[in-house]
All heavy atoms as TSV, in Angstrom:
chain	resi	resn	atom	element	x	y	z
A	1	MET	N	N	-4.601	-3.877	17.514
A	1	MET	CA	C	-3.399	-4.534	17.074
A	1	MET	C	C	-3.438	-4.888	15.577
A	1	MET	O	O	-4.503	-5.349	15.194
A	1	MET	CB	C	-3.129	-5.756	17.984
A	1	MET	CG	C	-1.712	-6.331	17.629
A	1	MET	SD	S	-1.327	-7.654	18.791
A	1	MET	CE	C	0.185	-6.901	19.418
A	2	PHE	N	N	-2.384	-4.823	15.019
A	2	PHE	CA	C	-2.304	-5.137	13.625
A	2	PHE	C	C	-2.413	-6.637	13.353
A	2	PHE	O	O	-1.685	-7.455	13.949
A	2	PHE	CB	C	-0.865	-4.626	13.087
A	2	PHE	CG	C	-0.727	-4.761	11.637
A	2	PHE	CD1	C	-1.368	-3.756	10.808
A	2	PHE	CD2	C	-0.006	-5.699	11.010
A	2	PHE	CE1	C	-1.168	-3.886	9.424
A	2	PHE	CE2	C	0.112	-5.820	9.623
A	2	PHE	CZ	C	-0.433	-4.847	8.883
A	3	ASP	N	N	-3.219	-7.073	12.525
A	3	ASP	CA	C	-3.475	-8.474	12.224
A	3	ASP	C	C	-2.570	-8.974	11.069
A	3	ASP	O	O	-2.945	-8.633	9.829
A	3	ASP	CB	C	-4.853	-8.763	11.872
A	3	ASP	CG	C	-5.342	-10.203	11.659
A	3	ASP	OD1	O	-4.382	-10.982	11.620
A	3	ASP	OD2	O	-6.565	-10.491	11.594
A	4	VAL	N	N	-1.536	-9.493	11.268
A	4	VAL	CA	C	-0.528	-9.869	10.235
A	4	VAL	C	C	-1.077	-10.759	9.199
A	4	VAL	O	O	-0.840	-10.665	8.009
A	4	VAL	CB	C	0.781	-10.482	10.822
A	4	VAL	CG1	C	1.717	-10.895	9.731
A	4	VAL	CG2	C	1.511	-9.394	11.718
A	5	GLU	N	N	-1.792	-11.778	9.706
A	5	GLU	CA	C	-2.366	-12.773	8.737
A	5	GLU	C	C	-3.423	-12.204	7.823
A	5	GLU	O	O	-3.554	-12.572	6.700
A	5	GLU	CB	C	-3.029	-13.970	9.540
A	5	GLU	CG	C	-2.002	-14.770	10.160
A	5	GLU	CD	C	-0.765	-15.158	9.387
A	5	GLU	OE1	O	-0.947	-15.681	8.295
A	5	GLU	OE2	O	0.332	-15.078	9.788
A	6	LYS	N	N	-4.192	-11.196	8.300
A	6	LYS	CA	C	-5.087	-10.505	7.485
A	6	LYS	C	C	-4.435	-9.755	6.405
A	6	LYS	O	O	-4.742	-9.806	5.280
A	6	LYS	CB	C	-6.026	-9.545	8.186
A	6	LYS	CG	C	-7.158	-8.905	7.544
A	6	LYS	CD	C	-8.003	-8.047	8.511
A	6	LYS	CE	C	-8.976	-7.342	7.813
A	6	LYS	NZ	N	-9.948	-6.492	8.654
A	7	TYR	N	N	-3.242	-9.175	6.712
A	7	TYR	CA	C	-2.521	-8.351	5.807
A	7	TYR	C	C	-1.850	-9.310	4.770
A	7	TYR	O	O	-1.901	-9.043	3.560
A	7	TYR	CB	C	-1.404	-7.676	6.709
A	7	TYR	CG	C	-0.415	-6.846	5.838
A	7	TYR	CD1	C	-0.739	-5.664	5.239
A	7	TYR	CD2	C	0.934	-7.221	5.854
A	7	TYR	CE1	C	0.187	-4.884	4.584
A	7	TYR	CE2	C	1.879	-6.389	5.193
A	7	TYR	CZ	C	1.396	-5.320	4.484
A	7	TYR	OH	O	2.338	-4.550	3.782
A	8	ARG	N	N	-1.336	-10.412	5.199
A	8	ARG	CA	C	-0.761	-11.376	4.217
A	8	ARG	C	C	-1.767	-11.941	3.304
A	8	ARG	O	O	-1.571	-12.220	2.078
A	8	ARG	CB	C	-0.065	-12.547	5.043
A	8	ARG	CG	C	1.130	-12.162	5.753
A	8	ARG	CD	C	1.854	-13.327	6.354
A	8	ARG	NE	N	3.094	-13.030	7.107
A	8	ARG	CZ	C	4.271	-12.858	6.596
A	8	ARG	NH1	N	4.426	-13.191	5.329
A	8	ARG	NH2	N	5.214	-12.494	7.310
A	9	ALA	N	N	-3.017	-12.164	3.755
A	9	ALA	CA	C	-4.136	-12.663	2.890
A	9	ALA	C	C	-4.538	-11.523	1.882
A	9	ALA	O	O	-4.709	-11.874	0.732
A	9	ALA	CB	C	-5.359	-12.958	3.750
A	10	ARG	N	N	-4.452	-10.309	2.285
A	10	ARG	CA	C	-4.765	-9.168	1.384
A	10	ARG	C	C	-3.659	-9.100	0.231
A	10	ARG	O	O	-3.973	-8.933	-1.000
A	10	ARG	CB	C	-4.937	-7.802	2.050
A	10	ARG	CG	C	-6.140	-7.830	2.909
A	10	ARG	CD	C	-6.299	-6.449	3.525
A	10	ARG	NE	N	-7.588	-6.341	4.302
A	10	ARG	CZ	C	-7.833	-5.385	4.892
A	10	ARG	NH1	N	-7.084	-4.321	5.043
A	10	ARG	NH2	N	-9.121	-5.365	5.657
A	11	ILE	N	N	-2.435	-9.265	0.587
A	11	ILE	CA	C	-1.337	-9.219	-0.386
A	11	ILE	C	C	-1.491	-10.412	-1.273
A	11	ILE	O	O	-1.203	-10.238	-2.450
A	11	ILE	CB	C	-0.036	-9.223	0.413
A	11	ILE	CG1	C	0.165	-7.962	1.286
A	11	ILE	CG2	C	1.158	-9.361	-0.546
A	11	ILE	CD1	C	0.108	-6.659	0.381
A	12	ALA	N	N	-1.888	-11.580	-0.661
A	12	ALA	CA	C	-1.961	-12.821	-1.599
A	12	ALA	C	C	-3.047	-12.578	-2.606
A	12	ALA	O	O	-2.973	-12.875	-3.760
A	12	ALA	CB	C	-2.247	-14.028	-0.689
A	13	ALA	N	N	-4.224	-11.898	-2.192
A	13	ALA	CA	C	-5.272	-11.706	-3.084
A	13	ALA	C	C	-4.851	-10.619	-4.244
A	13	ALA	O	O	-5.112	-10.809	-5.309
A	13	ALA	CB	C	-6.432	-11.004	-2.417
A	14	LEU	N	N	-4.149	-9.613	-3.865
A	14	LEU	CA	C	-3.532	-8.634	-4.808
A	14	LEU	C	C	-2.601	-9.394	-5.811
A	14	LEU	O	O	-2.544	-9.139	-6.997
A	14	LEU	CB	C	-2.830	-7.558	-4.122
A	14	LEU	CG	C	-3.619	-6.495	-3.442
A	14	LEU	CD1	C	-2.822	-5.616	-2.688
A	14	LEU	CD2	C	-4.410	-5.741	-4.513
A	15	ALA	N	N	-1.814	-10.333	-5.332
A	15	ALA	CA	C	-0.935	-11.092	-6.186
A	15	ALA	C	C	-1.687	-11.948	-7.175
A	15	ALA	O	O	-1.305	-11.892	-8.376
A	15	ALA	CB	C	-0.005	-12.027	-5.315
A	16	THR	N	N	-2.726	-12.458	-6.736
A	16	THR	CA	C	-3.537	-13.324	-7.761
A	16	THR	C	C	-4.157	-12.399	-8.697
A	16	THR	O	O	-4.301	-12.660	-9.879
A	16	THR	CB	C	-4.788	-13.936	-6.851
A	16	THR	OG1	O	-4.233	-14.715	-5.906
A	16	THR	CG2	C	-5.700	-14.685	-7.744
A	17	LEU	N	N	-4.557	-11.207	-8.341
A	17	LEU	CA	C	-5.211	-10.152	-9.365
A	17	LEU	C	C	-4.145	-9.502	-10.321
A	17	LEU	O	O	-4.423	-9.052	-11.278
A	17	LEU	CB	C	-5.904	-9.067	-8.515
A	17	LEU	CG	C	-7.165	-9.551	-7.779
A	17	LEU	CD1	C	-7.611	-8.409	-6.812
A	17	LEU	CD2	C	-8.247	-10.059	-8.700
A	18	ASP	N	N	-2.912	-9.520	-9.860
A	18	ASP	CA	C	-1.769	-8.840	-10.580
A	18	ASP	C	C	-0.605	-9.792	-10.684
A	18	ASP	O	O	0.500	-9.569	-10.191
A	18	ASP	CB	C	-1.301	-7.613	-9.800
A	18	ASP	CG	C	-0.326	-6.815	-10.537
A	18	ASP	OD1	O	-0.360	-6.781	-11.758
A	18	ASP	OD2	O	0.546	-6.249	-9.809
A	19	PRO	N	N	-0.792	-10.974	-11.546
A	19	PRO	CA	C	0.364	-11.853	-11.593
A	19	PRO	C	C	1.585	-11.306	-12.425
A	19	PRO	O	O	2.680	-11.874	-12.256
A	19	PRO	CB	C	-0.291	-13.056	-12.339
A	19	PRO	CG	C	-1.439	-12.528	-13.023
A	19	PRO	CD	C	-1.969	-11.351	-12.184
A	20	THR	N	N	1.392	-10.274	-13.221
A	20	THR	CA	C	2.430	-9.719	-14.058
A	20	THR	C	C	2.996	-8.437	-13.415
A	20	THR	O	O	3.719	-7.756	-14.043
A	20	THR	CB	C	1.981	-9.417	-15.339
A	20	THR	OG1	O	0.911	-8.488	-15.393
A	20	THR	CG2	C	1.454	-10.571	-16.207
A	21	HIS	N	N	2.591	-8.167	-12.100
A	21	HIS	CA	C	3.285	-7.014	-11.358
A	21	HIS	C	C	3.076	-5.733	-11.964
A	21	HIS	O	O	3.976	-4.938	-12.079
A	21	HIS	CB	C	4.671	-7.318	-10.961
A	21	HIS	CG	C	4.866	-8.815	-10.436
A	21	HIS	ND1	N	5.530	-9.665	-11.247
A	21	HIS	CD2	C	4.410	-9.417	-9.361
A	21	HIS	CE1	C	5.583	-10.834	-10.580
A	21	HIS	NE2	N	4.886	-10.740	-9.356
A	22	GLN	N	N	1.843	-5.439	-12.476
A	22	GLN	CA	C	1.651	-4.099	-13.042
A	22	GLN	C	C	1.229	-3.063	-12.126
A	22	GLN	O	O	1.323	-1.844	-12.414
A	22	GLN	CB	C	0.712	-4.316	-14.174
A	22	GLN	CG	C	1.039	-5.214	-15.337
A	22	GLN	CD	C	2.285	-4.872	-15.922
A	22	GLN	OE1	O	2.431	-3.699	-16.513
A	22	GLN	NE2	N	3.276	-5.697	-15.992
A	23	ILE	N	N	0.720	-3.394	-11.069
A	23	ILE	CA	C	0.226	-2.383	-9.925
A	23	ILE	C	C	1.541	-1.745	-9.430
A	23	ILE	O	O	2.484	-2.287	-9.153
A	23	ILE	CB	C	-0.558	-3.122	-8.811
A	23	ILE	CG1	C	-1.925	-3.549	-9.340
A	23	ILE	CG2	C	-0.849	-1.957	-7.699
A	23	ILE	CD1	C	-2.680	-4.343	-8.321
A	24	PHE	N	N	1.453	-0.302	-9.232
A	24	PHE	CA	C	2.484	0.485	-8.883
A	24	PHE	C	C	3.316	-0.234	-7.601
A	24	PHE	O	O	2.821	-0.638	-6.662
A	24	PHE	CB	C	2.019	1.824	-8.446
A	24	PHE	CG	C	3.185	2.717	-7.935
A	24	PHE	CD1	C	3.925	3.331	-8.918
A	24	PHE	CD2	C	3.435	3.027	-6.623
A	24	PHE	CE1	C	5.068	4.195	-8.470
A	24	PHE	CE2	C	4.448	3.697	-6.237
A	24	PHE	CZ	C	5.334	4.352	-7.095
A	25	GLY	N	N	4.476	-0.326	-7.862
A	25	GLY	CA	C	5.533	-0.815	-6.863
A	25	GLY	C	C	5.709	-2.385	-6.904
A	25	GLY	O	O	6.583	-2.988	-6.337
A	26	ALA	N	N	4.724	-3.144	-7.543
A	26	ALA	CA	C	4.785	-4.561	-7.443
A	26	ALA	C	C	6.051	-4.997	-8.250
A	26	ALA	O	O	6.442	-6.284	-7.923
A	26	ALA	CB	C	3.553	-5.159	-7.915
A	27	MET	N	N	6.384	-4.302	-9.256
A	27	MET	CA	C	7.692	-4.828	-9.953
A	27	MET	C	C	8.902	-4.860	-9.114
A	27	MET	O	O	9.856	-5.711	-9.305
A	27	MET	CB	C	7.882	-3.921	-11.115
A	27	MET	CG	C	6.906	-3.945	-12.247
A	27	MET	SD	S	7.318	-2.958	-13.697
A	27	MET	CE	C	7.806	-4.294	-14.697
A	28	ASN	N	N	8.863	-4.147	-7.990
A	28	ASN	CA	C	10.095	-4.250	-7.026
A	28	ASN	C	C	9.884	-5.444	-6.022
A	28	ASN	O	O	10.803	-6.012	-5.763
A	28	ASN	CB	C	10.106	-2.839	-6.296
A	28	ASN	CG	C	10.445	-1.783	-7.193
A	28	ASN	OD1	O	11.341	-1.886	-8.165
A	28	ASN	ND2	N	9.908	-0.648	-7.006
A	29	HIS	N	N	8.753	-5.522	-5.452
A	29	HIS	CA	C	8.586	-6.598	-4.423
A	29	HIS	C	C	7.816	-7.871	-4.916
A	29	HIS	O	O	7.945	-8.846	-4.148
A	29	HIS	CB	C	7.832	-5.946	-3.119
A	29	HIS	CG	C	6.466	-5.459	-3.522
A	29	HIS	ND1	N	5.389	-6.066	-4.030
A	29	HIS	CD2	C	6.007	-4.070	-3.375
A	29	HIS	CE1	C	4.374	-5.340	-4.128
A	29	HIS	NE2	N	4.712	-4.166	-3.974
A	30	HIS	N	N	7.261	-7.877	-6.044
A	30	HIS	CA	C	6.626	-9.088	-6.534
A	30	HIS	C	C	5.735	-9.709	-5.657
A	30	HIS	O	O	5.581	-10.904	-5.569
A	30	HIS	CB	C	7.728	-10.057	-7.038
A	30	HIS	CG	C	8.651	-9.541	-8.107
A	30	HIS	ND1	N	8.659	-10.245	-9.360
A	30	HIS	CD2	C	9.308	-8.467	-8.303
A	30	HIS	CE1	C	9.445	-9.587	-10.123
A	30	HIS	NE2	N	9.872	-8.477	-9.517
A	31	TRP	N	N	5.029	-8.948	-4.796
A	31	TRP	CA	C	4.009	-9.414	-3.813
A	31	TRP	C	C	4.656	-10.426	-2.893
A	31	TRP	O	O	3.984	-11.325	-2.438
A	31	TRP	CB	C	2.793	-10.071	-4.512
A	31	TRP	CG	C	2.147	-9.005	-5.552
A	31	TRP	CD1	C	2.187	-9.120	-6.809
A	31	TRP	CD2	C	1.588	-7.803	-5.059
A	31	TRP	NE1	N	1.478	-7.988	-7.322
A	31	TRP	CE2	C	1.075	-7.223	-6.290
A	31	TRP	CE3	C	1.169	-7.253	-3.857
A	31	TRP	CZ2	C	0.315	-5.941	-6.287
A	31	TRP	CZ3	C	0.523	-6.037	-3.919
A	31	TRP	CH2	C	0.124	-5.469	-5.176
A	32	SER	N	N	5.857	-10.283	-2.511
A	32	SER	CA	C	6.491	-11.161	-1.548
A	32	SER	C	C	7.010	-10.450	-0.339
A	32	SER	O	O	7.219	-9.225	-0.352
A	32	SER	CB	C	7.706	-11.859	-2.244
A	32	SER	OG	O	8.596	-10.896	-2.609
A	33	PHE	N	N	7.288	-11.173	0.747
A	33	PHE	CA	C	7.849	-10.580	1.978
A	33	PHE	C	C	9.221	-10.919	2.185
A	33	PHE	O	O	9.612	-12.028	1.867
A	33	PHE	CB	C	7.005	-11.108	3.115
A	33	PHE	CG	C	5.578	-10.579	3.163
A	33	PHE	CD1	C	4.629	-11.328	2.542
A	33	PHE	CD2	C	5.244	-9.440	3.846
A	33	PHE	CE1	C	3.237	-10.897	2.533
A	33	PHE	CE2	C	3.840	-9.044	3.835
A	33	PHE	CZ	C	2.951	-9.785	3.216
A	34	GLN	N	N	9.986	-10.005	2.787
A	34	GLN	CA	C	11.360	-10.240	3.171
A	34	GLN	C	C	11.295	-11.129	4.385
A	34	GLN	O	O	10.270	-11.130	5.104
A	34	GLN	CB	C	12.079	-9.019	3.445
A	34	GLN	CG	C	12.251	-8.160	2.132
A	34	GLN	CD	C	13.216	-8.853	1.188
A	34	GLN	OE1	O	14.212	-9.433	1.508
A	34	GLN	NE2	N	12.840	-8.702	-0.139
A	35	PRO	N	N	12.397	-11.829	4.809
A	35	PRO	CA	C	12.358	-12.550	6.061
A	35	PRO	C	C	12.210	-11.513	7.233
A	35	PRO	O	O	12.528	-10.341	7.045
A	35	PRO	CB	C	13.766	-13.126	6.173
A	35	PRO	CG	C	14.255	-13.152	4.701
A	35	PRO	CD	C	13.599	-11.997	4.052
A	36	THR	N	N	11.416	-11.930	8.211
A	36	THR	CA	C	11.211	-11.033	9.394
A	36	THR	C	C	12.494	-10.852	10.136
A	36	THR	O	O	13.366	-11.707	10.269
A	36	THR	CB	C	10.042	-11.577	10.105
A	36	THR	OG1	O	10.431	-12.844	10.674
A	36	THR	CG2	C	8.729	-11.643	9.372
A	37	LEU	N	N	12.479	-9.837	11.014
A	37	LEU	CA	C	13.612	-9.501	11.756
A	37	LEU	C	C	13.455	-10.218	13.184
A	37	LEU	O	O	12.343	-10.307	13.755
A	37	LEU	CB	C	13.727	-8.060	12.162
A	37	LEU	CG	C	14.043	-7.249	10.920
A	37	LEU	CD1	C	13.930	-5.668	11.366
A	37	LEU	CD2	C	15.329	-7.532	10.173
A	38	SER	N	N	14.537	-10.638	13.641
A	38	SER	CA	C	14.581	-11.150	15.036
A	38	SER	C	C	14.569	-9.963	16.015
A	38	SER	O	O	14.792	-8.850	15.583
A	38	SER	CB	C	15.825	-12.033	15.290
A	38	SER	OG	O	16.923	-11.231	15.350
A	39	GLU	N	N	14.304	-10.301	17.324
A	39	GLU	CA	C	14.439	-9.176	18.338
A	39	GLU	C	C	15.788	-8.558	18.311
A	39	GLU	O	O	15.927	-7.331	18.419
A	39	GLU	CB	C	14.154	-9.754	19.711
A	39	GLU	CG	C	13.885	-8.570	20.633
A	39	GLU	CD	C	13.480	-9.196	22.087
A	39	GLU	OE1	O	12.798	-10.190	22.092
A	39	GLU	OE2	O	13.651	-8.461	23.051
A	40	LEU	N	N	16.843	-9.404	18.179
A	40	LEU	CA	C	18.231	-8.825	18.131
A	40	LEU	C	C	18.443	-7.852	16.941
A	40	LEU	O	O	18.989	-6.892	17.039
A	40	LEU	CB	C	19.207	-9.925	18.207
A	40	LEU	CG	C	20.624	-9.567	18.002
A	40	LEU	CD1	C	21.068	-8.618	19.251
A	40	LEU	CD2	C	21.604	-10.845	18.085
A	41	GLU	N	N	17.912	-8.338	15.752
A	41	GLU	CA	C	18.014	-7.425	14.603
A	41	GLU	C	C	17.315	-6.165	14.745
A	41	GLU	O	O	17.862	-5.152	14.302
A	41	GLU	CB	C	17.605	-8.215	13.381
A	41	GLU	CG	C	18.446	-9.406	12.980
A	41	GLU	CD	C	17.767	-10.212	11.892
A	41	GLU	OE1	O	16.634	-10.631	12.018
A	41	GLU	OE2	O	18.436	-10.647	10.926
A	42	VAL	N	N	16.198	-6.171	15.396
A	42	VAL	CA	C	15.437	-4.898	15.572
A	42	VAL	C	C	16.229	-3.997	16.579
A	42	VAL	O	O	16.414	-2.786	16.319
A	42	VAL	CB	C	14.012	-5.221	16.324
A	42	VAL	CG1	C	13.379	-3.976	16.704
A	42	VAL	CG2	C	13.147	-5.899	15.324
A	43	GLN	N	N	16.870	-4.660	17.607
A	43	GLN	CA	C	17.682	-3.813	18.471
A	43	GLN	C	C	18.952	-3.359	17.751
A	43	GLN	O	O	19.299	-2.051	17.968
A	43	GLN	CB	C	18.049	-4.664	19.640
A	43	GLN	CG	C	17.136	-5.135	20.551
A	43	GLN	CD	C	17.480	-6.164	21.633
A	43	GLN	OE1	O	18.592	-6.708	21.631
A	43	GLN	NE2	N	16.628	-6.344	22.617
A	44	ARG	N	N	19.467	-4.014	16.792
A	44	ARG	CA	C	20.613	-3.527	16.048
A	44	ARG	C	C	20.272	-2.320	15.222
A	44	ARG	O	O	20.950	-1.351	15.142
A	44	ARG	CB	C	21.297	-4.591	15.281
A	44	ARG	CG	C	21.969	-5.651	16.124
A	44	ARG	CD	C	22.668	-6.651	15.150
A	44	ARG	NE	N	23.318	-7.621	15.929
A	44	ARG	CZ	C	23.643	-8.897	15.623
A	44	ARG	NH1	N	23.238	-9.249	14.403
A	44	ARG	NH2	N	24.343	-9.724	16.428
A	45	PHE	N	N	19.130	-2.511	14.620
A	45	PHE	CA	C	18.473	-1.479	13.677
A	45	PHE	C	C	18.368	-0.153	14.549
A	45	PHE	O	O	18.615	0.858	14.031
A	45	PHE	CB	C	17.217	-1.874	12.990
A	45	PHE	CG	C	16.645	-0.883	12.111
A	45	PHE	CD1	C	17.248	-0.511	10.870
A	45	PHE	CD2	C	15.479	-0.212	12.403
A	45	PHE	CE1	C	16.711	0.509	10.188
A	45	PHE	CE2	C	14.902	0.632	11.650
A	45	PHE	CZ	C	15.575	1.069	10.492
A	46	GLU	N	N	17.679	-0.326	15.806
A	46	GLU	CA	C	17.440	0.835	16.570
A	46	GLU	C	C	18.675	1.483	16.898
A	46	GLU	O	O	18.778	2.777	16.938
A	46	GLU	CB	C	16.743	0.355	17.782
A	46	GLU	CG	C	15.205	0.008	17.515
A	46	GLU	CD	C	14.470	-0.635	18.714
A	46	GLU	OE1	O	15.127	-1.202	19.597
A	46	GLU	OE2	O	13.234	-0.598	18.750
A	47	GLY	N	N	19.813	0.763	17.117
A	47	GLY	CA	C	21.044	1.302	17.433
A	47	GLY	C	C	21.697	2.063	16.199
A	47	GLY	O	O	22.194	3.140	16.442
A	48	LEU	N	N	21.466	1.437	15.094
A	48	LEU	CA	C	21.906	2.118	13.852
A	48	LEU	C	C	21.306	3.416	13.609
A	48	LEU	O	O	21.984	4.326	13.245
A	48	LEU	CB	C	21.578	1.154	12.764
A	48	LEU	CG	C	22.077	1.643	11.316
A	48	LEU	CD1	C	23.698	1.657	11.156
A	48	LEU	CD2	C	21.508	0.688	10.194
A	49	ILE	N	N	19.958	3.544	13.863
A	49	ILE	CA	C	19.349	4.723	13.582
A	49	ILE	C	C	19.314	5.660	14.827
A	49	ILE	O	O	18.869	6.852	14.705
A	49	ILE	CB	C	17.945	4.587	13.144
A	49	ILE	CG1	C	17.020	3.917	14.160
A	49	ILE	CG2	C	17.806	3.785	11.743
A	49	ILE	CD1	C	15.556	3.840	13.807
A	50	GLY	N	N	19.685	5.171	15.865
A	50	GLY	CA	C	19.890	6.038	17.177
A	50	GLY	C	C	18.576	6.351	17.749
A	50	GLY	O	O	18.455	7.361	18.481
A	51	SER	N	N	17.547	5.512	17.550
A	51	SER	CA	C	16.293	5.668	18.113
A	51	SER	C	C	15.506	4.367	18.169
A	51	SER	O	O	15.781	3.472	17.369
A	51	SER	CB	C	15.429	6.701	17.153
A	51	SER	OG	O	14.234	6.921	17.702
A	52	GLY	N	N	14.611	4.337	19.075
A	52	GLY	CA	C	13.756	3.096	19.207
A	52	GLY	C	C	12.544	3.121	18.169
A	52	GLY	O	O	12.197	4.246	17.925
A	53	LEU	N	N	12.054	2.002	17.761
A	53	LEU	CA	C	10.885	1.834	17.114
A	53	LEU	C	C	9.742	2.054	18.018
A	53	LEU	O	O	9.775	1.779	19.252
A	53	LEU	CB	C	10.800	0.611	16.307
A	53	LEU	CG	C	11.781	0.376	15.231
A	53	LEU	CD1	C	11.706	-1.168	14.739
A	53	LEU	CD2	C	11.695	1.240	14.081
A	54	PRO	N	N	8.529	2.628	17.535
A	54	PRO	CA	C	7.323	2.653	18.345
A	54	PRO	C	C	7.069	1.267	19.049
A	54	PRO	O	O	7.157	0.242	18.389
A	54	PRO	CB	C	6.241	3.132	17.432
A	54	PRO	CG	C	7.000	3.716	16.143
A	54	PRO	CD	C	8.278	3.013	16.207
A	55	GLY	N	N	6.800	1.407	20.261
A	55	GLY	CA	C	6.643	0.145	21.043
A	55	GLY	C	C	5.596	-0.834	20.453
A	55	GLY	O	O	5.825	-2.039	20.511
A	56	ASP	N	N	4.465	-0.260	19.779
A	56	ASP	CA	C	3.512	-1.213	19.196
A	56	ASP	C	C	3.921	-1.817	17.876
A	56	ASP	O	O	3.271	-2.596	17.386
A	56	ASP	CB	C	2.181	-0.573	19.090
A	56	ASP	CG	C	2.230	0.739	18.156
A	56	ASP	OD1	O	3.299	1.223	17.884
A	56	ASP	OD2	O	1.101	1.218	17.889
A	57	SER	N	N	4.949	-1.400	17.295
A	57	SER	CA	C	5.463	-1.959	15.988
A	57	SER	C	C	6.537	-2.984	16.167
A	57	SER	O	O	6.700	-3.781	15.250
A	57	SER	CB	C	6.069	-0.842	15.167
A	57	SER	OG	O	7.220	-0.406	15.596
A	58	VAL	N	N	7.190	-3.106	17.252
A	58	VAL	CA	C	8.257	-4.050	17.494
A	58	VAL	C	C	7.768	-5.549	17.385
A	58	VAL	O	O	8.520	-6.370	16.765
A	58	VAL	CB	C	8.959	-3.732	18.793
A	58	VAL	CG1	C	10.012	-4.787	19.126
A	58	VAL	CG2	C	9.622	-2.424	18.760
A	59	PRO	N	N	6.722	-5.889	18.005
A	59	PRO	CA	C	6.379	-7.340	17.906
A	59	PRO	C	C	5.811	-7.865	16.567
A	59	PRO	O	O	5.585	-9.025	16.425
A	59	PRO	CB	C	5.262	-7.585	19.008
A	59	PRO	CG	C	4.641	-6.233	19.082
A	59	PRO	CD	C	5.760	-5.211	18.842
A	60	TYR	N	N	5.559	-6.942	15.595
A	60	TYR	CA	C	5.058	-7.345	14.285
A	60	TYR	C	C	6.004	-8.207	13.505
A	60	TYR	O	O	7.035	-7.582	13.230
A	60	TYR	CB	C	4.425	-6.300	13.666
A	60	TYR	CG	C	3.295	-5.560	14.308
A	60	TYR	CD1	C	3.203	-4.196	14.292
A	60	TYR	CD2	C	2.375	-6.256	14.878
A	60	TYR	CE1	C	2.099	-3.523	14.842
A	60	TYR	CE2	C	1.312	-5.659	15.669
A	60	TYR	CZ	C	1.152	-4.304	15.618
A	60	TYR	OH	O	0.125	-3.644	16.226
A	61	PRO	N	N	5.696	-9.421	13.131
A	61	PRO	CA	C	6.588	-10.184	12.301
A	61	PRO	C	C	6.805	-9.708	10.907
A	61	PRO	O	O	7.621	-10.285	10.143
A	61	PRO	CB	C	6.066	-11.600	12.424
A	61	PRO	CG	C	4.631	-11.374	12.615
A	61	PRO	CD	C	4.483	-10.026	13.427
A	62	HIS	N	N	5.951	-8.728	10.455
A	62	HIS	CA	C	6.104	-8.262	8.972
A	62	HIS	C	C	7.279	-7.272	8.957
A	62	HIS	O	O	7.610	-6.816	7.769
A	62	HIS	CB	C	4.816	-7.775	8.635
A	62	HIS	CG	C	4.419	-6.464	9.247
A	62	HIS	ND1	N	3.975	-6.377	10.523
A	62	HIS	CD2	C	4.618	-5.086	8.907
A	62	HIS	CE1	C	3.739	-5.095	10.778
A	62	HIS	NE2	N	4.123	-4.236	9.842
A	63	LEU	N	N	7.835	-6.726	9.963
A	63	LEU	CA	C	8.895	-5.772	9.852
A	63	LEU	C	C	10.112	-6.326	9.176
A	63	LEU	O	O	10.570	-7.372	9.516
A	63	LEU	CB	C	9.307	-5.224	11.236
A	63	LEU	CG	C	8.303	-4.315	11.844
A	63	LEU	CD1	C	8.814	-3.982	13.340
A	63	LEU	CD2	C	8.052	-3.149	11.177
A	64	THR	N	N	10.592	-5.646	8.192
A	64	THR	CA	C	11.874	-6.136	7.524
A	64	THR	C	C	12.792	-4.893	7.462
A	64	THR	O	O	12.406	-3.831	7.384
A	64	THR	CB	C	11.584	-6.685	6.158
A	64	THR	OG1	O	10.853	-5.525	5.335
A	64	THR	CG2	C	10.609	-7.790	6.156
A	65	LEU	N	N	14.105	-5.249	7.417
A	65	LEU	CA	C	15.106	-4.249	7.312
A	65	LEU	C	C	15.338	-3.896	5.970
A	65	LEU	O	O	15.695	-4.839	5.077
A	65	LEU	CB	C	16.312	-4.681	7.970
A	65	LEU	CG	C	17.380	-3.546	8.370
A	65	LEU	CD1	C	17.034	-3.134	9.836
A	65	LEU	CD2	C	18.701	-4.073	8.441
A	66	PRO	N	N	15.339	-2.639	5.468
A	66	PRO	CA	C	15.556	-2.253	4.087
A	66	PRO	C	C	17.183	-2.510	3.857
A	66	PRO	O	O	17.965	-2.344	4.779
A	66	PRO	CB	C	15.273	-0.842	4.069
A	66	PRO	CG	C	15.274	-0.313	5.441
A	66	PRO	CD	C	14.919	-1.499	6.267
A	67	THR	N	N	17.434	-2.701	2.595
A	67	THR	CA	C	18.859	-2.803	2.343
A	67	THR	C	C	19.518	-1.426	2.361
A	67	THR	O	O	18.944	-0.461	1.853
A	67	THR	CB	C	18.971	-3.269	0.835
A	67	THR	OG1	O	18.353	-4.553	0.672
A	67	THR	CG2	C	20.494	-3.481	0.484
A	68	LEU	N	N	20.493	-1.313	3.157
A	68	LEU	CA	C	21.158	0.020	3.469
A	68	LEU	C	C	22.407	0.022	2.692
A	68	LEU	O	O	23.072	-0.912	2.398
A	68	LEU	CB	C	21.439	0.126	4.933
A	68	LEU	CG	C	20.219	0.173	5.843
A	68	LEU	CD1	C	20.635	0.287	7.326
A	68	LEU	CD2	C	19.296	1.385	5.525
C-alpha cells in the first residue's frame, strides 16, 4: 500500500532542497498539495470520465482533481 506520509516527507525534503522552485515542475506546484478529494468528489470524477479509478487508488488522500 502507498505510504502517504512517507510521500509527504519526501516532498517536504525536496522543498527544503529547492526553495526557489528550480527543479522541473516545481514552479507550477511549489511543493504543495491540493486539497484531497472526498469520496463523493471521487465518485463525481469517475462519472465525469465515465470510468472508475483503480480500486487501490481510491482510498489515498493525496488524490486531487486537476482543474478542468
